C-alpha positions, -999 to 999 in steps of 0.1 A, spaced: 39 -832 241 69 -833 220 78 -808 197 85 -828 165 96 -797 140 120 -790 173 134 -824 172 137 -826 138 156 -791 137 179 -802 167 185 -835 148 194 -816 117 218 -794 135 236 -824 156 241 -841 119 246 -808 103 220 -817 76 227 -784 58 202 -791 28 172 -798 55 181 -766 73 182 -740 42 148 -755 33 135 -755 68 148 -717 76 148 -703 41 124 -724 19 157 -729 -5 161 -765 -18 204 -761 -22 218 -787 -51 249 -805 -40 275 -776 -47 254 -753 -28 253 -775 -1 290 -779 -1 294 -744 1 271 -735 28 284 -765 50 323 -753 45 312 -721 60 288 -731 87 310 -758 103 341 -755 86 368 -781 89 395 -759 73 395 -721 86 407 -707 52 382 -708 23 384 -700 -13 356 -705 -33 360 -703 -75 325 -700 -89 314 -694 -126 290 -664 -135 250 -665 -122 253 -694 -107 242 -677 -74 269 -681 -48 261 -643 -32 228 -661 -28 243 -690 -11 266 -673 10 242 -650 25 227 -680 40 259 -693 54 267 -668 72 231 -663 86 230 -700 101 269 -694 107 257 -665 133 224 -685 147 250 -716 158 279 -694 169 270 -665 189 295 -636 205 310 -635 167 325 -604 150 317 -613 113 325 -592 83 319 -592 49 345 -571 26 339 -565 -9 356 -538 -35 333 -514 -36 303 -507 -7 277 -514 -30 291 -549 -41 293 -553 1 259 -548 0 248 -577 -22 254 -603 4 239 -581 30 207 -577 8 200 -613 3 206 -617 43 179 -587 48 155 -603 29 161 -636 47 157 -622 78 126 -602 69 108 -633 57 116 -657 84 105 -658 121 131 -674 134 159 -647 124 137 -618 127 140 -628 163 176 -630 165 177 -590 154 188 -573 190 161 -543 190 131 -542 199 113 -536 167 75 -529 164 63 -534 126 78 -544 92 95 -509 85 114 -509 113 126 -540 106 136 -532 73 154 -504 84 176 -523 108 185 -548 86 197 -524 61 224 -512 79 263 -514 76 263 -528 112 235 -556 127 237 -567 157 220 -599 171 205 -611 202 231 -638 210 260 -615 209 270 -617 175 274 -589 151 277 -581 112 295 -554 99 297 -546 57 329 -527 46 343 -515 14 380 -521 2 380 -497 -23 414 -476 -28 439 -481 0 410 -491 21 422 -471 52 389 -474 67 393 -508 74 420 -499 102 405 -506 135 385 -536 123 389 -573 136 370 -606 136 369 -638 156 341 -654 133 336 -650 99 358 -625 75 341 -630 41 357 -612 8 338 -609 -21 351 -605 -53 386 -611 -40 405 -611 -75 391 -572 -75 405 -565 -39 442 -550 -41 468 -574 -30 484 -545 -6 448 -542 10 446 -576 18 482 -579 30 484 -545 53 445 -547 60 423 -575 59 449 -607 71 454 -586 102 419 -589 109 424 -628 111 449 -624 139 422 -615 166 412 -648 170 427 -683 162 389 -690 155 384 -666 126 375 -680 96 383 -662 57 363 -671 30 369 -657 -3 345 -660 -29 345 -644 -68 354 -651 -106 392 -660 -110 399 -628 -136 440 -629 -130 465 -647 -109 481 -610 -94 463 -612 -63 455 -630 -28 427 -651 -42 451 -669 -66 478 -673 -44 452 -691 -20 442 -711 -46 475 -727 -54 481 -732 -14 475 -763 -4 465 -752 33 434 -735 18 402 -756 13 392 -746 -25 355 -754 -36 353 -751 -76 318 -750 -94 321 -747 -133 296 -750 -160 297 -784 -162 288 -788 -122 259 -758 -132 248 -781 -162 243 -809 -140 224 -794 -114 200 -778 -141 211 -744 -133 223 -737 -166 213 -747 -206 235 -757 -230 218 -737 -253 227 -705 -230 261 -719 -224 265 -723 -264 254 -687 -268 277 -672 -242 306 -695 -262 303 -678 -291 302 -643 -277 329 -644 -250 365 -644 -257 383 -679 -248 400 -662 -218 362 -644 -207 349 -680 -212 374 -694 -186 371 -672 -162 331 -665 -163 319 -701 -171 351 -726 -166 354 -708 -131 397 -712 -141 425 -686 -134 436 -678 -170 462 -704 -174 487 -677 -187 485 -641 -183 501 -617 -213 526 -607 -194 537 -635 -170 566 -657 -177 559 -693 -163 526 -715 -162 514 -730 -132 509 -764 -146 545 -763 -156 557 -752 -123 535 -773 -107 545 -807 -129 583 -797 -118 573 -798 -81 552 -831 -81 582 -848 -95 602 -872 -69 632 -853 -56 657 -882 -59 692 -880 -44 720 -877 -70 736 -906 -83 769 -912 -107 784 -881 -117 768 -848 -111 775 -811 -109 768 -800 -71 754 -766 -67 749 -740 -40 728 -710 -48 720 -679 -24 701 -647 -29 709 -625 0 685 -605 24 690 -569 16 663 -550 35 627 -548 44 606 -580 41 635 -593 20 650 -633 31 682 -648 21 676 -681 2 696 -707 1 690 -735 -22 712 -769 -29 710 -800 -53 725 -811 -83 728 -808 -123 729 -841 -139 734 -838 -177 714 -804 -183 687 -817 -155 685 -795 -126 673 -809 -91 667 -785 -64 671 -810 -36 658 -783 -5 659 -747 6 668 -727 35 659 -696 42 665 -666 72 647 -634 74 676 -610 90 713 -621 76 744 -607 82 772 -611 56 796 -628 76 765 -655 89 756 -662 56 789 -669 42 794 -693 70 762 -710 61 773 -717 24 805 -729 38 791 -754 61 771 -765 31 796 -769 9 817 -791 36 787 -811 45 772 -818 5 797 -806 -16 795 -782 -44 813 -780 -83 790 -743 -82 783 -720 -52 761 -695 -75 757 -659 -52 740 -628 -65 762 -602 -61 738 -570 -63 737 -546 -30 752 -564 0 759 -598 -20 791 -586 -29 802 -589 12 789 -628 9 809 -633 -22 843 -617 -9 839 -641 26 828 -670 8 863 -665 -12 881 -657 17 872 -692 31 868 -715 4 902 -706 -15 904 -724 -50 885 -755 -35 857 -750 -61 839 -726 -84 824 -696 -75 799 -672 -96 793 -641 -89 756 -639 -101 745 -601 -115 715 -592 -130 723 -558 -146 747 -564 -170 738 -565 -210 738 -594 -228 742 -585 -268 740 -556 -292 705 -542 -294 683 -559 -312 644 -553 -314 615 -577 -308 579 -568 -300 575 -599 -279 595 -629 -270 584 -664 -284 576 -690 -255 578 -718 -280 614 -716 -290 637 -741 -280 666 -741 -254 690 -738 -277 676 -712 -300 673 -693 -270 708 -694 -255 719 -685 -296 738 -651 -301 704 -638 -318 683 -649 -290 704 -634 -267 705 -599 -278 666 -596 -273 668 -592 -236 680 -561 -217 701 -581 -192 714 -611 -175 676 -609 -155 658 -614 -183 678 -642 -199 682 -663 -173 644 -659 -161 635 -671 -197 661 -699 -195 645 -710 -161 616 -711 -182 628 -732 -208 637 -756 -179 603 -758 -169 586 -761 -204 607 -788 -215 604 -808 -181 643 -803 -172 639 -790 -136 626 -802 -103 618 -783 -74 605 -788 -39 569 -783 -33 573 -747 -16 544 -726 -15 564 -692 -15 587 -703 -46 555 -709 -62 536 -682 -57 568 -657 -65 575 -676 -101 534 -672 -111 539 -632 -100 568 -628 -123 563 -607 -152 578 -593 -185 573 -563 -209 592 -549 -240 609 -515 -235 611 -486 -258 644 -498 -270 627 -531 -282 643 -555 -254 628 -577 -229 627 -572 -192 611 -587 -161 589 -570 -140 591 -579 -101 560 -585 -82 549 -553 -68 545 -567 -30 580 -576 -22 616 -590 -37 611 -625 -55 642 -637 -30 630 -675 -36 625 -671 -75 660 -651 -75 675 -683 -58 664 -703 -85 677 -680 -113 708 -683 -94 707 -723 -88 705 -727 -129 726 -694 -140 749 -704 -170 760 -681 -196 786 -679 -223 801 -651 -201 796 -659 -165 814 -640 -141 833 -666 -123 860 -659 -93 890 -682 -106 911 -695 -81 944 -710 -89 933 -716 -125 903 -736 -115 873 -735 -138 
């Protein structure tokens, strides 16, 4: 006699019927968005997944089912759950433990000869659980510098719970390396989108990641939230807290950020058209200094105050003479009315070599961030709604500590006023989103670079639009 139940389960696995499987194994009827989460993890069509979910939706509960099904259907895999603290990492594990204890199918998967419920409870409450199909699950903490993560790897799931609260350097130095153990490893990030200075936001704006967004509108539609409770929370929370906790959106603009994602994204989505008529062609370069720096060269044009970056070239390790040669070759191929090169550190050598090779053929701007821009003036906070003309005025210039601050806020003006088009480059966009500012003790506005690395792409873009009253220009034969 054919076992109809087994036949139905086999068919559900074959057709990837997540709803049926979760109801059969766990006795849980999933909503549409919950099914989307589970299916994305169990049978991923993208091995990089980021889930921004409203508070109290039950994301940890749902992800615990997804991990168990993944383990059941994908044997011989090392799987990890990582959270900011060990107590947080236990949240998903505890849900999984309850499902295992209450399911004959999953109890039988535990790799130990168990007698009695107490021994089963003890086994599934450990930091490391092994399964009879060769898979294992470990729960880890990312507290502090997370040295405890060294030596661990995964060829299955790497689940980062509350990813926004895990330090970026911990992700970059420790967790990202775990994914290199196998091309089949899967990164799953979940959490509330508290701020933009972390890997979760970086991955949220990365087109290579699968994104699942669940806000209060989804929860209302699925009857997991009442309008009365939502209205009550809207009165209690600040607008930013409501945006994060119930809209599940990253704050559009942090207090210390220069650029807004919507403006930068709009500039990157515009069609890049070749120049027509009389325009000023521009080549800009940020020269690599050391460590993780890149040399970044951009080229494009300015058309009556509108800037278009047509393309970007990068190189990890650069010799001054090689970079100078690349710039000269671009000039010969595309032409340039201005060549803007950073003259901080090793950039001085590139400027000198380009000067030597091009003579008086074009205007070269040696762009230096450190110069002051005016007499002392005190402002408690910059006004981001000022016009470009206001910011270019003498009174506006006095508010900035140096050229760097002046030029970065000038770039902000161009984005706000829709006067720039850039390529859709994930590195450039990521760096722009990480740039911050603060007011110094003297009342001057200064720029705060990202902590993880030098903003090579963002700096090259600033050099591309570089224009001040007192430009540093090498004058060859009287040419301006």
